[in-house]
N, C-alpha and C positions, 0 to 999 in steps of 0.2 A: 374578675369575680363572676361566677355562674349566675345567670339571670335568676335562677330559683333562689339563690341566697340573697338576692336583692329585695325580694318581696317581704312584706310585713307579716309577722307570725301571729297566730291566734289559735283557739282550741281546735282539736281534730276529731272529736268523738262523732260528729255528724257524718263525716266522710267514712269512718270505719263502719258505722251502723248502716249507711246506705250501701257500701260495698258488700256487707254481709247479706243484706236483703236481696241485692242483685244476684249474688251467687246462689242463695237459697232458691229464688224463683226459677233460675235457669236449671238447677239440679232437679227440681220438681218437674219442670217441663221435659227435660231429657229422660227422666224416669218414665213419665207417662208415654212419651213417644216410643221408648224402648219396648214397653209392654205391648204397644200396638204393632211392633215390628219384630216379634220374637224370632222370625225366620232369619233375620240378619243380625240383630243385636247391635249394641253400641260399638264404636270403633275407637281405639286409642292410638295416638301418634305422638312421637317424641321429636324434639329438635334441640340442637346445641350449636353454639357459634363461638368463634374467637375473632375479635375485631381490633383494629388498631386504635379505634376511638368510638365510644358509644355516643352517637349523635341522635338526639330526639328533636324533631322539628327544627333542624338546622343548628341546634345548640349542643355543645359537648357536655355530657353528663359525668365525665371522668377527668375533667381538666386536661383534655387532649391526650390522655393516657389509654393504654389498651384495656379491653374488657372481655370477660368470659360470661356467657349466658347459657341458659337451658330452659326448656319448657315442655309441657305436656298438654295435649288436647284430647277431649272426649267429644265425639259426635254421634248423634243418633237421629237419623232422618235429617231434617233441616235445623235441628237444635244443636248447639255446641256450648261447651264450657272448657275453661283451661286456666293454666297458671304459668307464669314466666318470671324468671329472676335474673338479675345482672348486678355486678358490682358497680358502685357509683362513687364519686368523690366531689363533694360540695365544699371542701375546705374545712369541714368540721368532723364530728365523729360518725356521721352517717356513712354506712359502708355498703348497703345493698338496697336495691329496688325490687319489690315483689309485686307483680301484677296479677290480679284475679279478674277474669272476664267471662262473658257468656252472652248468648243471644240466639237469634233466629235468622237463618239464611234461606228465604224462599226464592223461587224464580217466578217472575211475573212478566208476561209478554216479552220474553227474551232478555229481560234485565235480571241480573243476579243481585238481590238485595241483602243487606246485612244490618239488622236492627238489634242493638244490644247495649252493653255497658261495660266499663272498665273501672276497677278500683286500684289505684296506685298507692302502695304502702312502702314505707321506708324504715329499715332497721337501724338502730343506733342513733337516730336523730336526737338533737338536743331537746331538753324539756321546753315545751311551748313553741316549738318550731312550726308546727302545723303543716308539715310537708304532705301528709296523706290527703288524697282527694279522690273524687269520683267523677267520671265523665259518661254521659249518654252519647251513643253513636248511631248515626244513620248514614249508610253508604250504598252506592249502586255502581255496577259495572256492566259492560256489554262488549261483545266482540263485534267489531266493524271491519269486515274483511280480515286482513292479517294483524290488525291492531286491536288491542283491548283498551277501552277508555273507561274512566270512572271518576267518581267524585265522592267526597265524604264530609260530614260535618260532625264535630264533637262539641258538646256543651257541658260545662261544669257550673254548679251553683255556688261553689266555694273552692276556688282554684288553689294550686300549690302555694303554700305559705301566705296566701292573701287573706286579709281580714274581711271575710264575707264578700270577696270580689268574685263576680261571675266572670266566665271566660268562654270564648267560642273560637274554635279552630276550623277553618274551611280549606279544603284541598281539592285540586283537580290533578288527575294522574293518567298516565298512559304507558303501555308496554307493547313491545314488538319483538317478534322472533325472526331475525333476518336469516338465520341458518340453524342447522341442527345443533342442539345443545346451547345455543346462544340466545340471550334475552337482553334487549336494551329497554330501559325504563327510566321514567323521570316523573317529577311531581312539582307543583307550585302550590304554596299554601300561605295563609295569613293567620296569625294568632292575635286575637283581640282580648285584652284584659281590661276590666273597668278601672284602669289606672293609666299611667303614662308609659307602659311597657309593651305596646303593640309593635309588631314587626312582621315582615314578609320573609319567606324562606323558599328555597328551591333546591332540587337535587337532580342529577343526571348520572347514570352509570350503566354498566354492563355486567351480566352474570354469565358464567360458563359452567355447565354441568360436567364435572369431572367423572362422576359415576351416577348411577341411579339415586344414590343417597347423599352425595357430596358435591358441593358447588363452591365456586369462588366468586365474589362480587367486589368490583372496584367502583367507587362512587365519589362524585364531587358534590359538596354541600356548601351553601352560602346563605347569608341573610342580608337585609338592607340596613342593619343596625350594628355595625362594627363598634360604634361608640359605647355600646352596652358592655363591652369587654371582649377579651380574647376568645372566649367560648363561642362568640357570635361570628367569628371570622371565617373566611373561606378555608376549606380543607378537603383533602382527598383521603378517603377511608378505604382500607382493604379488609375484607371479611372472608373467613372460611366457615361454611355452614354445612351442618349435617342434619338430615331429616329421615325419620324411620316410621 
């Protein structure tokens, strides 16, 4: 059983309201930034992917089956907003995840910062499931020679399916380009929930740019809590990604 289906259900209106507030604030910020930079204006980018398994923080969201996803991003100066969607399978009628996100990415003393929020919304979820939730995000990354190192923390006041349970996810990551078109990257993270479902996760993989817009990524994922179910087990995932 997927970890998300193990969590206790409750109301979801607070998460929806918070997600709407985050989206509205970011859109206002982007609009203001765009007016200040009429010469360049906002930029729109698109992405799509096909993957053998949708893995989120080490846990399969499709019961180890393939997934198709797509997204769009709007950037203006240091502000950004976007939306992304993928099919999911939690063993019930839930059929898709839709993420709305936005924030601010300034550069400070050589560090690239990312301060924002994400609203995770699920279509077809059972009544009272309370799958929808919101996370606040703070991340930083920096190039150190040929390696880019980074870290991120996510915090939710009312996590997925949890009855008013707070949750925190902390991650350290790194990426290295050993040759033209190749990128090797990995991450180590830990998910804390104010219940008995804490776990650690890690991944390591390599991506190859087939063209300027198309790449393939092969990645190994694992967690330290295989007892939580098959979705927490070790797995290799292959993905084909497009970005425009």
